[in-house]
C-alpha positions in Angstrom: -107.4 67.8 -97.0 -109.6 65.7 -99.2 -108.9 62.0 -99.5 -107.8 62.2 -103.2 -105.4 65.1 -102.6 -101.7 64.2 -102.4 -99.6 65.5 -99.5 -96.5 67.1 -100.9 -94.6 66.0 -97.8 -95.5 62.3 -98.1 -93.4 59.9 -100.0 -95.3 58.2 -102.8 -96.2 54.6 -101.9 -94.2 53.0 -104.7 -91.0 54.9 -103.8 -91.5 53.9 -100.2 -92.0 50.2 -101.1 -88.9 50.2 -103.3 -86.8 51.7 -100.4 -88.1 49.0 -98.0 -87.3 46.3 -100.6 -83.8 47.7 -101.0 -83.2 47.9 -97.3 -84.4 44.4 -96.7 -82.2 43.0 -99.5 -79.2 44.9 -98.1 -79.9 43.5 -94.6 -80.3 40.0 -95.8 -77.1 40.1 -97.8 -75.1 41.7 -95.0 -74.6 45.0 -96.7 -75.0 47.0 -93.6 -72.7 49.2 -91.5 -72.6 49.5 -87.7 -74.9 52.2 -86.2 -71.9 53.9 -84.5 -70.2 54.3 -87.9 -73.3 56.0 -89.3 -72.8 58.9 -86.9 -69.1 59.4 -87.7 -68.4 62.9 -88.9 -71.9 64.3 -88.0 -71.8 67.3 -85.8 -74.9 67.1 -83.6 -74.3 70.2 -81.6 
């Protein structure tokens, strides 16, 4: 793949940065849920 070609599977940089900013803001303001709670209702079999 050439350097200027975009990888369709890669998240664009600005979208990734916005997600990181949002996650950091949520973590700093306590808007998080326990990890165990994240897995509730997921059937991993």
